[in-house]
N, C-alpha and C positions, 0 to 999 in steps of 0.2 A: 449367775453370779451368785444368788442368795440360797439355792436347794442343795447343798452339800453336807456330807457328814461333820459331825460336831469335831472342830478341831484342825478340819482340813484348810487351813488358810491358803492363801495365796501362794506362799513359798513351799506349799505340800502338795500342790496338785500336780498330779500327771502330767508328764510332757505332752502325753497324747490329748489330753484335755485343754491344756495351753494352746495347741497347734489348730484345735476344733474351734476353741473361743477367737483366735486370731483370725481363722478362715470365716467365721461367722459374721466379725465385723467387716471384713473385706467383704465378702459377700451381698451385705445390706448397703454398705457403701458404692459397690461397682454395677449392681443391677439396675437402679434407677436411670441409670445413663442408657443401657441398651433398650432398656423399655420406653424410654422417651424418643429413643431413636426411631425404633420401631414403630411408635404410635405415628411421629411425622411421617415414615415411610408409606404406613398405612393412609394416612390423610392425602399424601399425594398420590396413590392410586387410585383413592376411591372417593375423594371430595375437591380434587382440584388444586390443592395446595402446591406450592412449587417451593419447598423446603430445600430438595436437592436435585432440581430439574433445572438446567443452565439456561432452558429455553424461555423459562419463567423469571429468570433472575435469581435461581436459586445456585446454591454451591454443592456438586458433587463431591469435593473434596471434605467439607462438613460431616458426609456421612463416615468417610475413614477415621476422622477424628473423633465423632461419637461411638463409633464400633471399636477401635483399637484404645479407646480410654476406658472400655469395659475388657476388651481382648485380651490386653496383656495383664491387668489383676487377675483375670481368669486363669493364667497359668497358674498363679500362686493359689488361687483357689483351688485348682487340682491337685497343686505339687505339696500345699501345706498339711493335708491330710497325710499324705504319704510319708513326710518328715516324721510327723506325730506317729505314725507305725512303728517306722525304725526306732524313733526314741524308745518305743516301747518293748519292742523286741532285745534289742541290743543289750540292755543292762539283764535280762533274764538269760541270755546265749553267752554273755561275758562273767556272769556270776559277781557282778560288782555293782554298786551304784554310779550312774551315768556321771561321767565328768562334766563339768561345767555347765552345770542346770541351770543358773542364772542369766548365762552367758547364750545359751540356745533360746531360752526364752524371748530376751531381748534380740536376738537375730531374727527369730521370726518376726516380731514386731516390725523390726527394721525392714525386711523383707517386705511386708505388707506395704508400709509407708513408701517404700521407694518404688514398690512396684506401680504406683500411681504416676509417677514421674518418668517413665519411660517407654509411655505409647508411640512416640513420634519414629522410634526405629523402625517400626515397619512402613513409614513413610519416605524413607529417605531418597527415592527415587521420583517423588511428587513436585520437585522444584520449588523447597521452601528454603527460606533466609539462612545462610551459611552460619549466622550467629544461633538460630534456633537448632539447626543440626549438630552443632559443636555442645551445645546444652545437654541435648538428648542422648549424644554419643556418650558424655561423661555419664550420667545417670545410668547408663545401661553397662557402664563398667563398674559403679558402685555397688550394684546388687550382687554383683560376685563376693564381697567382702562378706556379710552376715551368711552367705550360702555357707563359703569357706568355713565360717566358724562351726557352724554344725556339722561339716564333713570332719574337719579335725577332731571334734569333741567326741564323735562316734567312733574314729581308728584309734583315739588315745583310750578309750575305754575297752575296746576289744583288744588294744597291745597290752594292756596293764591288768587285763583280767584273765580270768582262765577259760576260754570259748568251747560251748559244747555246739558242734556244728551239726544242728538237725536241720528239716527243710526248711523251716521257717528262718532260720539264721543264714541260709545258702540264698535263699530269694532277697535278704536284706544285703547280704555282699554282692550280690548281682547287680541290685540297684544301684548301689552306692558307684560302683565301676561305671554303669551306665549313664547315670546322672553327671558323674564327672565328666564324662566325654561330650554330654550335652552340655555341660557346663563351660567346657574347651570352646565348643564352635558357638556359644551365645556373643560373648566376647568380639567374636572374629565379626559376626553380624552388627555388632554394635560401633564398628570401624567404617565411617562414611564410605571411602573409598573401596573396600572390600565388599561392603552391602551393595553397592550400586553395580559391581560386578556381579553379584552372584544373587540380586533380587528375581524372587519368582522362579528361581532355577529349583533342581532337584537337592543342591546343598539346604536350603530351608526346610526342604520336607523332611530329610535324615534328620537334622536339627530337632525340628518339631517332634520327630517320633522318639529320638533319645530323651529328651527332657519331657514331654507329657505321656507317652504311651510306656517308654521303659521305666520314666520316673514314677509313674503311678501304677501300672500293672505288676510289676514286679513287687512293690508293698504288699498291693493288696491280696496277692496271692499267697505272700508270705504270712500275712494276716488272718488269712482262710486256714493255713495249716497252725497257726498259733493258737487261734481261738477255737478252733473246730471243737477239740473236747470240750470246751466249756459249753458250746452251745447244745451239744448232743449228748455228752458224756460217754463217747467214744473216742479211740483214736485214729487219727489217719496212718495208711499205711507210709512209713518211711521209704521203703523201696520205690513203690511208685512214686511218691512224691519227688525223692531225689533224681529219679530219671525225667520225672515232668521237667524239675528245674533246668537240668543239663540241655534237655532237648529246645526248651524255651530260650536259655539264654545263648546257645549256639545259635538256634535259629535267628534269634533278634539280631545279634550283630551280622550275623551272614546277610540278613534281608536288608539291614539298613544302613550299614557301615559302606557299602559301595554306593549308596547314594551321593554321600559327598563327593565320591569321585565324578559321577556322573553330573551334578550340579556343576563343578569344575569345568568338565567339559561342554557345557553349554545346555543340557538338556533342560526344557522348561518344565515348570510343575503344569498341573491339570491337563496334561493331555493322555490321550489313551491309547495312540500309537504313534509310530514317525517312520521315516523314510529311512531304507537300509543305506549302509555306508556312511554312517554319521560318528561309529565307535562306539554306540550306546549297547550293543547286542548283548554282549558279555557280561556287561556289569546289571542289566537287566534281566538277564538270565539268573546270575547268582544269587540275586534279588530275589525271584521267584522263587528258587529253590529255598532258601532262608523261610520264606513267607509258609511253605507247608511243613518244614522242619517244626515252626515256631508253632503251627496249629497243631502238630501231633503232638507236642509237648503239652498244650492245653487238654489235649484229649486224654492222656494219661493223668491229669488232675481230675478230670470229669470221672473217669472211670474208678479213681482211687475214693471218689465222693461217696459213689455207688455202692462199692463193697465195703467203705467204712461204715456207712450207714445202716448195712444189714448185717455184718459180721465183726465190725472193728472191735478190737480190745476195750474192756471198762477202762475208762481213764482216770476216774477219780476226782476230786474237787480241785486239785491242784497238781497236775503231772509234771508241770516243767520248775515246778518252785519258784512261781513267779513274785514279785515284790509288790504288785499292786490289788487293789482291794477286790476286782473283781473275783480273783481266785481264792475269796474266803466263803463265797456262795456255792451252794451245791451245783453239781453238773448232769443236767443243765439245769439252770436257776429258775425256780419259780417266776411266775409274772410279776412279782412286786420285788423279787432280785433278793431283799433281806426283811426277814421277819422282824430283826430288830437291829437299827442303824449302829454300828460301832463308833467307838471317839477313836479320832485318828492323831497319833501322836509322833510322826515323822513322814518323810516322803517315800519312804520304803514299809509301809505297814507291815506287810506278811514277812518280811524279815525280823523286824524290830518288836512285833508285838506278837508273842507264841499263842496267847491265847485266842488270836484271830483262826488258827488253824484248826478249832474244833470241829466235829462234824456238824453239830448244829447250834447255831448262835443263841446262846441263852439270852434271855430278858436281861441279866445283869449285866450283859456286856456293853449294851446301848437301848436306845429308845425304841419301843415298841410302837409301830403306826400303822394298825390294821391292815396288814397285808396290802401296803400300796396304796390304800383309798386315802391315806392322807401321808403327807410329806413334811420334812422338816424344814422351817423358813431360819435362816442364819445371816449374819451380818457379813456383808460382802467381804472384807478385807482378812479377819481372822476366823470366820466361821464358828463365832458364837450362837448358838440357838435364841432364837427370837420369839418364834410362833410356829403353828402348827396348822399348816394349810389343807384343807378337802379339796381333793381331785376330784373332777368328774367323771361318773360313771359311763359307761358305754352309751353313746344315743347316735341315731343315723344322721345328724344333720351336717359334720364335716363332709361325709360322701355326697349327701345331696346337694352340697354347694361346690363340692369339685364338678360334678355331672352337669350343674347349671352354668359353669363357668366354660366347661369345656362346648356347652352348645353354643353357648354365646360366641365363643372366640371362633369356632368354625363357622357359624351363621355370617359373621360380619367378612370373612375370607371370602364367602361364596355370595357375598351381596343378600342373602336370604333375609332380608330386613324383619318380615314377621317371625320367623323363627327366631332371629335375636332378640326381638322383645320378649318371645316366651322366656328366653336364655335370662335376661334381665330380671324379669319379674321373680324368675327361680333362685337366681341369686342373691335378691333382696330378700327373700323368704328363708332362704338358707342362712344367710348371716343374722337375719331377725332371729330363727329358730336357735341358732348356736350361742349367739350372746344373751340371749332373754335371761334376765336375772333370776337365779334358783332359789334366793336367801341363804345361801348356806354362806357361814361366816369363818374366820379365822379365829384359833385358841390360841392366846397368848400363855 
């Protein structure tokens, strides 16, 4: 909230940053539930409690409530960064600012909020009261509205701009197509009668892959092609990249679209084989072929990565003429990103502030902050400078704490209580070492 460039108020933050901010709040709100559920399950297994054991007075359905209260927001925890990637690539591809900036931000917040009110649509076959089913069916429909706002904003930006279809843009277009198909099957599963017919069938598997896998994998690959020049200073092969996209796009749809039909034909999920003569053979064969084509497409990206690392064309600092601030740094950027933090005056600083295109950021353009060992503290709303904070230097304590927690967790799972004690002591030592006061202060 308060470590932004001067002038980068909330109304000038990139949409990718907004999506990551919303994702972070969603993660913080959702994770405690699954942590509590896992702890309760652990005590049931190791200490004789009966939270979920019906023979001891527990309620097995309680586990479903707790899991899905985390599990459905987890869908948006995966999807929101993908939305942010699309919102970052589309303006650069369309050569114009994003249409509906404010509406996209509000839509992402609405998705996060509504996402906590739809978990029971995974439990429509559990025998819950009819009024409860009606409420969660309605909320399952509502989440389509803010998602549609984003999709229409992306399409409007592309239609009114002058798109240049590079590999990253193709992956974003593929994402929109695939996610819309997943978005169409989602409300179908929100209808109680339909859901009770296809519950635990391959229709749900198909929907899951269209929303989560296609809805996150394609933007991630698009982001890789988009930001690879910034990370390495070299260009990715467009020929290999576009070949990879078409193989992945065709393979994905060939692999997972037939699974909708298999689900309607009654094929249950979570089976590894089935009897002959049920009418599922052709659909499964087509799906398997599509999976191999999809894997071949991924292989082409791996080949493009290896080749570009060794012999890719020099990228320069801003090969796409991007609008956001990361393109003002060198490619690859130094560890501290900017020697001088610039002042921001618009949502598209690289398009509206020509001085940011200079090869080296001069101190006159911004505040020098000791090559990343200091950061600017700004006001939350309008990003006015308030203080300078000293950042900690490299130390071994975070790694030591991680290893101690790993030992502690596995020791508990294996009933190795002596080893668990060692892990607990190591955890306390790691926390103490990491948070021990260093005497450093902020400069106002």
